[in-house]
C-alpha positions in Angstrom: -16.9 -13.3 -34.5 -15.9 -10.0 -36.0 -12.2 -9.0 -36.0 -11.0 -6.7 -33.2 -11.6 -3.0 -33.9 -9.0 -1.1 -31.8 -9.2 2.7 -31.7 -6.9 5.0 -29.9 -9.0 7.5 -28.0 -6.1 9.3 -26.4 -2.3 8.9 -26.3 -0.1 10.2 -23.5 3.4 9.8 -22.3 2.8 6.7 -20.2 -0.8 5.6 -21.1 -3.0 5.2 -24.0 -6.8 5.1 -23.8 -8.1 2.5 -26.2 -11.4 1.1 -27.3 -11.6 -2.5 -28.5 -15.0 -3.6 -29.8 -16.6 -0.9 -27.5 -14.6 -1.9 -24.4 -12.6 1.1 -23.1 -9.3 0.5 -21.3 -5.9 2.0 -20.5 -2.7 0.5 -22.0 0.7 1.1 -20.7 3.0 2.6 -23.3 5.9 0.8 -21.8 4.8 -2.9 -21.7 7.4 -4.2 -19.2 4.9 -3.5 -16.4 5.3 -2.4 -12.9 7.2 -3.8 -9.9 6.3 -3.9 -6.3 9.2 -4.4 -3.9 8.7 -6.2 -0.6 11.9 -5.2 1.1 13.2 -6.1 4.6 16.3 -4.8 6.2 18.8 -7.0 8.1 17.2 -5.9 11.4 13.8 -7.2 10.1 12.2 -3.8 9.3 9.8 -3.6 6.3 10.2 -0.6 3.9 7.0 1.3 3.1 6.7 4.6 1.2 4.3 7.4 1.7 3.5 9.9 -1.1 0.8 12.2 -2.5 -1.0 10.7 -5.5 -2.5 13.2 -7.8 -5.2 10.9 -9.4 -6.9 10.3 -6.0 -5.8 13.6 -4.4 -4.6 11.8 -1.3 -1.4 10.7 0.6 -0.9 7.0 0.1 0.9 4.2 1.9 2.5 1.7 -0.5 5.4 -0.7 -0.9 8.2 0.8 -3.0 7.2 0.4 -6.6 7.6 1.7 -10.1 7.5 1.2 -13.8 10.0 -1.1 -15.5 11.8 0.6 -18.4 9.7 3.8 -18.2 12.6 6.1 -19.2 14.6 6.0 -22.4 17.8 5.2 -20.5 16.1 2.2 -18.8 14.1 1.0 -21.9 15.8 -2.4 -21.9 16.1 -3.0 -18.2 15.0 -6.4 -16.7 12.4 -6.8 -14.0 15.2 -7.3 -11.4 17.2 -4.2 -12.6 14.0 -2.1 -12.5 13.2 -3.3 -9.0 16.7 -2.5 -7.8 16.6 1.0 -9.4 13.2 1.8 -8.0 14.0 0.6 -4.5 17.2 2.7 -4.4 15.5 5.8 -6.0 12.5 5.7 -3.6 14.0 4.5 -0.4 17.7 5.0 -0.6 18.3 1.3 0.1 20.4 -0.9 -2.3 19.5 -4.6 -2.4 22.1 -7.3 -2.7 19.4 -9.8 -3.7 16.1 -9.5 -5.5 13.8 -12.6 -6.1 10.7 -12.6 -8.2 7.6 -13.8 -6.3 4.8 -13.5 -8.9 3.1 -11.3 -11.5 -0.4 -10.6 -12.7 -2.8 -7.9 -14.0 -3.2 -4.9 -11.8 -6.8 -4.2 -12.9 -7.8 -6.7 -15.7 -11.0 -4.9 -16.5 -9.4 -1.5 -16.9 -5.7 -1.8 -17.8 -3.2 -3.9 -19.7 -0.7 -3.3 -16.9 1.0 -6.3 -15.4 2.5 -5.9 -12.0 5.3 -8.1 -10.5 6.0 -8.7 -6.8 9.6 -9.1 -5.8 11.4 -9.7 -2.5 14.5 -7.6 -1.8 17.0 -8.5 0.9 20.6 -7.9 1.8 19.9 -4.1 2.0 22.5 -1.4 2.5 21.4 2.2 3.2 23.0 4.4 0.5 21.0 7.7 0.8 17.8 9.1 2.3 15.6 8.2 -0.7 12.6 10.4 -1.6 12.1 9.5 -5.2 12.8 11.2 -8.5 11.8 14.7 -9.5 8.8 15.9 -7.5 7.8 12.6 -6.0 8.5 13.7 -2.4 8.5 10.2 -0.9 8.7 9.6 2.8 10.3 6.3 3.7 9.1 4.2 6.7 11.2 1.3 8.1 8.7 -0.6 10.3 9.5 -3.6 12.4 7.9 -6.6 10.7 6.0 -7.5 13.9 4.3 -4.1 13.8 3.7 -3.6 10.1 0.0 -4.5 10.1 -0.7 -2.2 13.0 1.3 0.6 11.3 -0.7 0.2 8.1 -4.0 0.2 10.0 -3.0 3.3 11.9 -2.2 5.2 8.7 -5.5 4.2 7.3 -7.3 5.5 10.4 -5.4 8.8 9.9 -7.0 9.1 6.4 -4.2 7.7 4.3 -5.2 5.8 1.2 -3.6 2.4 1.7 -2.9 0.6 -1.5 -4.5 -2.9 -1.3 -1.3 -4.3 -2.7 0.2 -3.5 0.7 -1.8 -6.4 2.2 -0.5 -8.7 -0.5 3.0 -7.6 0.3 2.5 -8.3 4.0 1.5 -11.8 3.0 4.6 -12.1 0.8 6.8 -11.2 3.8 6.3 -14.8 5.1 4.9 -16.7 2.1 5.6 -17.4 -1.5 2.9 -17.4 -4.2 2.1 -21.0 -3.4 1.3 -20.2 0.2 4.5 -21.9 1.4 6.8 -20.3 4.0 9.3 -18.0 2.4 11.9 -19.1 4.9 12.6 -15.6 6.1 
């Protein structure tokens, strides 16, 4: 077997496009990964976010999420701290408790990115949310019993629904082993 030949095809602020023995893939410049936050309020509402995503030229419906350590001032933040920061930034809700559910590759054939699911609880509304800079995020607090119908309705309206939303819906009631989360 020949040694790995890695070439940088392009380097940007958050991603690099690499070629390893002819296989092209994207690498996150900040290797801590991404966090997806499955958050429920004390009155059993599930927090979802809506925003326009430039790469697919569409409004999307997602769980609150973001990159861990993506800015210089957050370079050394933990998974839990990153989740707490992203939840507050995007939704305006502060979590008293954040628990890791599981992590894995977001697209193993295309990217080195690892995404981590966490569960956030003990939420307190601090501000309206909306994201940082030009994110323009709309926050939805949907009753848990209606969340699947809400997601299906947004899809019918033409929203691009992130498939991780369905994993997040599963994690509302289960852990990564399939056992009841006790919530």
